C-alpha positions in Angstrom: 81.5 -120.4 -61.4 82.1 -120.8 -65.0 85.2 -119.0 -66.2 84.7 -120.2 -70.1 84.6 -117.2 -72.6 80.5 -116.0 -73.4 79.9 -115.6 -76.4 76.8 -114.0 -75.9 75.8 -112.2 -73.6 72.9 -110.5 -71.9 72.6 -106.5 -72.0 70.7 -104.4 -69.7 69.7 -100.6 -70.6 68.8 -98.6 -67.4 68.2 -95.1 -67.1 70.7 -94.2 -64.3 70.6 -97.6 -61.9 72.8 -99.9 -63.9 75.4 -100.4 -61.4 73.1 -99.8 -58.8 70.8 -102.7 -59.9 73.7 -105.1 -60.2 74.8 -104.7 -56.9 71.5 -105.5 -55.7 71.0 -109.2 -58.1 75.0 -109.3 -57.0 73.4 -109.5 -53.4 71.0 -111.5 -53.9 72.1 -114.3 -56.1 75.2 -116.7 -55.0 78.1 -116.9 -56.9 78.5 -113.4 -58.1 80.3 -110.0 -58.5 80.8 -106.6 -60.1 83.4 -107.5 -62.2 83.9 -104.0 -64.0 82.4 -100.5 -63.9 83.6 -98.1 -66.9 81.9 -94.4 -66.9 82.1 -93.2 -70.7 82.2 -89.1 -71.1 80.2 -87.5 -74.1 78.2 -90.0 -75.2 74.7 -88.1 -76.6 72.4 -88.7 -73.1 75.9 -87.7 -71.3 77.9 -90.0 -68.9 77.0 -93.4 -68.8 78.2 -96.2 -66.8 78.8 -99.4 -68.2 78.7 -102.4 -65.3 79.6 -105.9 -66.0 78.4 -108.5 -63.5 78.3 -111.8 -63.3 75.6 -113.6 -61.6 75.7 -117.2 -60.1 78.1 -117.2 -63.0 75.5 -116.0 -66.2 77.7 -113.0 -67.3 75.8 -109.6 -68.1 76.4 -106.0 -68.9 74.7 -102.8 -68.5 74.2 -99.1 -68.9 73.2 -96.3 -67.5 72.1 -94.1 -70.9 69.2 -92.1 -69.8 65.1 -93.1 -70.1 65.1 -93.5 -73.6 64.0 -97.2 -73.4 62.6 -99.3 -70.5 62.8 -102.5 -69.7 59.1 -104.8 -69.5 58.6 -108.7 -69.2 59.0 -109.6 -72.9 62.8 -110.4 -72.4 63.1 -112.1 -68.9 65.0 -114.4 -67.3 64.3 -117.7 -65.7 66.0 -119.1 -62.3 66.1 -123.0 -62.1 66.7 -124.4 -58.5 67.3 -127.7 -58.4 66.7 -130.0 -56.3 69.5 -132.4 -57.7 72.1 -129.5 -57.4 71.0 -127.2 -55.1 70.6 -128.0 -51.3 67.6 -126.4 -50.0 66.7 -125.6 -53.4 63.0 -124.7 -52.5 64.2 -122.8 -49.3 66.2 -121.2 -51.8 64.2 -120.3 -54.3 62.0 -118.3 -51.8 64.8 -116.5 -50.1 65.3 -114.9 -53.4 61.7 -114.4 -54.3 61.5 -112.5 -51.1 64.6 -110.8 -52.0 63.4 -109.4 -55.5 59.9 -108.7 -53.9 61.7 -106.1 -52.7 59.6 -102.4 -54.3 58.2 -105.5 -57.0 55.4 -106.8 -58.7 54.6 -110.4 -59.1 53.0 -111.1 -62.7 52.4 -114.6 -61.5 52.1 -115.4 -57.8 54.4 -118.2 -56.1 53.0 -121.0 -56.0 52.0 -124.3 -57.6 51.4 -124.6 -61.2 50.9 -127.9 -63.5 54.5 -127.7 -64.6 56.2 -127.2 -61.4 55.4 -127.1 -57.6 57.0 -123.6 -57.3 56.9 -121.3 -60.1 56.7 -117.2 -59.4 57.2 -114.8 -62.5 58.1 -111.4 -60.6 59.3 -107.8 -61.8 62.1 -106.3 -59.9 61.7 -102.6 -58.3 64.3 -101.9 -61.4 62.0 -103.4 -63.8 63.4 -106.4 -64.8 61.6 -109.4 -64.9 62.5 -113.2 -63.0 61.2 -116.5 -63.7 62.0 -118.1 -60.3 61.2 -122.3 -61.0 61.9 -125.1 -58.6 63.0 -127.7 -61.4 62.5 -131.2 -62.1 65.8 -132.9 -62.1 65.2 -136.0 -64.1 65.7 -134.1 -67.2 68.5 -132.7 -69.1 70.5 -130.3 -66.5 70.3 -126.5 -67.8 72.4 -123.2 -67.0 70.8 -121.9 -63.4 69.8 -118.6 -65.6 68.3 -118.1 -69.0 67.0 -115.3 -70.8 63.5 -116.1 -71.9 62.0 -114.7 -74.4 58.1 -114.0 -75.0 56.6 -113.7 -78.3 53.8 -111.1 -78.0 51.5 -109.1 -80.3 52.1 -109.3 -83.6 55.0 -111.7 -82.7 52.7 -113.8 -81.3 53.0 -117.5 -82.6 55.9 -116.7 -84.4 58.7 -118.3 -81.6 59.1 -121.7 -83.4 59.8 -119.3 -86.6 62.8 -117.2 -84.2 64.1 -120.3 -83.0 64.5 -121.9 -85.9 65.9 -119.1 -87.6 68.4 -118.5 -84.4 69.7 -122.2 -84.5 70.8 -121.2 -88.4 72.7 -118.1 -87.9 75.0 -118.8 -84.3 77.5 -121.9 -85.2 77.5 -124.2 -82.1 73.6 -124.7 -81.2 71.4 -126.9 -79.9 67.3 -127.7 -80.1 66.2 -128.3 -76.5 62.4 -129.2 -75.4 59.2 -128.1 -77.0 55.8 -127.9 -75.4 52.6 -126.6 -77.3 49.9 -125.4 -76.0 46.8 -128.0 -76.3 43.0 -127.2 -77.4 41.2 -125.0 -75.1 43.4 -122.6 -73.5 42.0 -119.5 -75.4 43.1 -116.9 -76.2 46.5 -118.9 -76.7 46.6 -121.3 -80.5 46.6 -124.9 -80.3 50.3 -125.9 -81.8 51.9 -122.7 -81.1 54.8 -122.3 -78.2 54.3 -123.1 -74.5 57.5 -123.7 -73.9 60.7 -124.1 -75.6 64.7 -123.6 -74.7 67.3 -123.6 -77.3 71.4 -123.1 -77.1 73.6 -120.5 -79.1 77.0 -121.3 -78.4 77.0 -121.5 -74.9 73.5 -119.1 -74.1 70.1 -121.4 -73.5 67.4 -119.1 -73.8 63.8 -120.0 -73.5 61.1 -119.1 -75.5 57.3 -118.6 -75.7 54.4 -117.7 -77.6 51.0 -115.6 -75.3 48.1 -115.0 -77.3 46.8 -112.8 -74.0 46.7 -108.7 -74.4 50.1 -107.8 -73.4 51.0 -103.5 -73.5 54.5 -104.4 -74.1 56.8 -105.7 -76.7 60.6 -106.3 -77.3 62.6 -103.4 -77.5 66.1 -102.2 -76.6 65.7 -101.8 -73.0 67.2 -105.8 -73.0 69.7 -106.1 -75.8 72.2 -109.7 -76.4 76.1 -108.6 -77.3 77.9 -110.6 -79.6 81.3 -110.6 -79.4 83.2 -111.1 -82.1 86.8 -112.0 -82.9 87.1 -110.3 -86.7 85.9 -107.8 -88.9 84.2 -110.5 -91.1 82.7 -112.5 -88.1 81.2 -108.9 -87.5 80.0 -108.6 -90.9 78.4 -112.1 -90.9 76.1 -111.8 -87.7 75.3 -108.0 -89.3 73.6 -109.3 -92.5 72.1 -112.5 -91.0 70.6 -110.2 -88.3 69.9 -106.6 -89.1 66.0 -106.5 -90.5 65.4 -102.7 -89.3 67.6 -100.2 -91.0 66.4 -97.1 -88.6 67.5 -99.2 -86.0 71.3 -99.7 -86.9 73.0 -97.2 -84.8 76.7 -98.1 -82.6 76.7 -101.6 -83.1 73.6 -102.1 -82.6 70.8 -103.9 -84.7 67.1 -105.0 -84.7 66.4 -108.8 -86.0 62.4 -109.1 -87.9 61.0 -110.3 -84.4 62.3 -106.8 -82.8 65.1 -108.1 -80.7 67.8 -105.7 -80.3 71.3 -107.2 -80.6 75.0 -105.5 -80.7 77.9 -106.8 -82.4 80.8 -106.2 -81.0 84.5 -106.7 -81.6 85.8 -108.9 -78.4 89.4 -106.6 -78.5 86.3 -103.4 -77.2 85.9 -104.7 -74.2 89.8 -104.4 -73.6 89.7 -101.6 -75.0 87.2 -100.0 -72.5 88.0 -101.6 -69.3 91.6 -100.9 -69.8 92.6 -98.3 -71.7 93.2 -94.4 -70.4 90.5 -92.2 -70.1 92.0 -90.7 -73.3 92.0 -93.6 -75.1 88.1 -94.8 -74.0 87.2 -91.5 -75.2 88.9 -91.5 -78.8 87.0 -94.8 -79.6 83.6 -93.6 -78.1 84.1 -90.2 -80.0 84.6 -93.7 -83.0 81.9 -95.4 -82.0 79.1 -93.4 -81.5 79.5 -92.0 -85.7 78.9 -96.0 -86.7 76.3 -98.3 -86.8 78.3 -101.4 -87.7 81.5 -101.6 -85.9 84.5 -101.2 -87.7 87.3 -102.5 -86.0 90.3 -101.5 -88.1 88.8 -97.9 -87.3 88.5 -99.0 -83.8 91.6 -99.8 -83.0 93.2 -96.7 -84.6 91.4 -94.5 -82.7 92.7 -96.7 -79.4 96.1 -96.3 -81.0 95.7 -92.5 -81.0 96.9 -92.7 -85.0 
């Protein structure tokens, strides 16, 4: 399991099931655990559980904060079962598929596809969707779990522009594969992105355009937390990424492609997980009033000064 500090962490929003869902996922994937649960009080949705967990070495955060946003397949998680890394990769894939299927819905049935011997796309009982794939071990190694962005509706055809934009915003990046739709794949347009992947800091992400009629688009239910060391860094990401003024709230913002981000000081994690109930209460009260986080004010609230 990697112990590197992850700069960008996927964040999942649930109505009430954050802890239950994290326990469910941790029971399914190898090398997984819940690392922290903190309950914050007095939020607009009452008491909220904040859960930190790891699945197969990939860090996640989730929150139970009311029925405001519903997870949908515009952001899913690709799980690479690599025969060169995993003994019985194919059996493991089937096992995970069966567990995620419990109460779930197959979006693309598990089977053989032109791009993989074994692939399936499943939406689990909590609404989160997973793409399980038996990968070809020839290529460059990728992490086991990778967030996957689906550009649909009025954002269809913008995957490449989005990738270029994200690669320009983050410091330590890499463009990976890019495969385009050929002719004759209507409604998908020739030349748009059929599959691409790229790395932002130590997070690999995949992206694709889809011109099919999807009844969903990106929303706040899945966001990406960017951990910042300084106020200067918070200011930098906020200015680069925020494109929708009315979406700015409590460290959250939305970019021009509809993807949500949370720009948070790394110290805040410490404050929320290690602080006394009084300290956590003061920090919560302070941050609920903020749009962009102010590190000095949060530290003051924590110290009670």
